[in-house]
C-alpha positions in Angstrom: 0.0 0.0 0.0 1.3 3.5 -0.9 0.9 6.4 1.5 0.2 9.8 0.0 3.4 11.8 -0.3 5.5 9.2 1.5 9.0 9.2 0.0 9.6 5.6 -1.2 13.3 5.7 -0.8 13.1 6.0 3.0 14.2 3.0 5.1 11.2 0.8 5.9 11.2 1.6 9.6 10.9 5.3 8.8 8.2 4.7 6.2 6.0 3.2 9.0 6.6 6.3 11.2 5.9 8.6 8.2 2.6 6.8 7.7 1.6 7.4 11.3 2.6 11.0 11.1 6.0 11.9 12.5 4.9 15.5 13.1 1.7 14.5 14.8 3.5 14.6 18.2 5.2 17.6 19.6 8.1 17.7 22.0 10.6 15.9 19.9 14.4 16.3 20.2 16.7 15.2 17.5 20.2 14.5 18.7 23.0 14.5 16.1 26.7 13.8 16.4 28.7 16.0 14.1 29.9 14.5 10.8 33.2 12.9 10.3 35.9 15.5 10.9 39.6 15.9 10.1 42.1 14.8 12.7 43.5 17.5 15.0 47.0 16.9 13.6 45.7 17.6 10.0 43.7 20.7 10.9 43.4 22.1 14.4 39.9 23.6 13.5 38.7 20.0 12.6 36.3 20.8 9.7 34.3 18.0 8.2 36.0 15.7 5.7 34.6 15.3 2.2 33.1 12.0 3.4 31.7 13.7 6.5 30.0 16.3 4.3 28.6 13.6 2.0 27.2 11.4 4.8 25.8 14.4 6.6 24.1 15.7 3.4 22.6 12.2 2.8 21.1 12.0 6.3 19.9 15.6 6.1 18.2 14.9 2.8 16.3 12.0 4.4 15.4 14.2 7.4 14.0 16.8 5.1 11.8 14.2 3.4 10.4 13.3 6.8 9.4 16.9 7.4 10.5 16.8 11.0 9.2 20.2 12.0 12.4 21.4 13.6 12.1 24.9 14.9 15.8 25.5 15.7 19.1 23.8 15.4 21.6 24.3 18.3 25.2 23.5 17.9 28.4 23.9 20.1 30.0 26.4 17.8 33.0 24.2 17.1 33.7 24.1 13.3 32.7 20.4 12.8 29.4 20.9 14.7 28.7 24.3 13.0 29.2 22.7 9.5 27.0 19.8 10.3 24.3 22.1 11.7 24.5 24.2 8.5 24.0 21.2 6.3 21.0 20.1 8.3 19.7 23.7 8.4 19.9 24.1 4.7 18.2 20.7 4.0 15.4 21.5 6.5 14.8 25.0 5.1 16.1 26.8 8.2 18.9 28.8 6.6 16.7 31.3 4.5 14.6 32.5 7.3 14.8 36.1 8.6 14.9 34.7 12.2 18.1 32.9 12.8 17.3 29.3 13.4 20.7 27.6 13.4 22.5 28.8 16.5 25.7 28.3 18.4 24.8 27.9 22.1 26.9 27.5 25.2 26.8 24.2 27.0 27.1 21.8 24.1 30.9 21.2 24.2 32.3 17.7 24.6 32.8 17.8 28.4 30.1 20.2 29.4 27.5 19.4 32.1 24.4 17.9 30.4 21.9 18.7 33.2 21.4 22.4 32.2 20.6 21.4 28.6 18.4 18.5 29.6 16.5 20.8 32.0 16.1 23.4 29.3 14.8 20.9 26.8 12.3 19.7 29.4 10.5 23.1 29.2 10.7 23.3 25.4 7.5 22.9 23.5 9.0 23.0 20.0 10.9 20.3 18.1 14.6 21.0 18.4 17.8 19.5 16.9 21.0 19.6 18.8 24.4 18.9 17.0 27.2 18.0 19.3 30.1 15.8 20.3 31.1 12.7 22.2 30.9 12.3 25.1 28.3 15.0 25.5 25.6 13.6 23.3 25.3 10.1 24.8 25.5 11.7 28.3 22.6 14.0 27.3 20.6 11.1 26.0 21.2 9.2 29.3 20.2 12.2 31.4 17.0 12.8 29.4 15.9 9.1 29.1 17.2 7.5 32.3 17.9 10.6 34.5 21.5 9.4 34.7 24.1 10.8 32.3 26.2 7.6 32.7 23.3 5.3 31.5 22.8 6.1 27.8 20.7 3.6 26.0 22.0 4.7 22.6 25.2 4.7 20.6 26.0 7.7 18.4 27.5 7.7 15.0 28.9 10.5 12.9 26.0 12.3 11.1 23.5 10.1 12.8 20.1 11.3 14.2 18.5 9.9 17.3 14.9 11.0 17.8 13.7 11.4 21.3 10.0 11.9 22.0 8.5 13.1 25.2 5.7 11.2 26.8 3.8 11.5 30.1 6.5 9.4 31.8 9.5 11.1 30.3 11.7 10.9 27.2 12.1 7.7 25.1 14.0 6.9 21.9 11.5 6.8 18.9 14.0 6.0 16.1 17.6 6.3 15.0 19.0 7.0 11.6 22.7 6.5 10.8 24.6 6.5 7.6 24.8 2.7 7.8 21.0 2.2 8.1 19.8 4.9 5.7 19.8 2.9 2.5 
């Protein structure tokens, strides 16, 4: 059975969610680990590699087809996270708005405390995307889902998206999309 406007080249698990209406529920947070970056020895700024840009663009294109309803993208401000956020922002249509929707925010660096961000997201009513680093991202997921930063139920991959949805009892993982499972 075909669903109206459902992109057929989505992975099967996302087609099912598309049919149910990904945007039908508010309070989603999309956690993204930055794309593959150059080594510090090669370039101290650590921009994305060509492969990192390609993988990020592919995942961002799939995210755009899902019409995630992301209101803002927050990133750490580090080059690799900013470039990843810009690729997602462009694919999701957030770069051409008068209101700046792709923002560098404090508190998303690799070793920052995750509790202030988790607490801030608990009060957020819009769907948000955060682009960050290890070990911050799995610690944030652990804090949001298990109320313990040391107990993350997910593994992050470069350019991958983990979708968390808020329910009455708290946050849970809804789906995960990585370069390896996006075909």
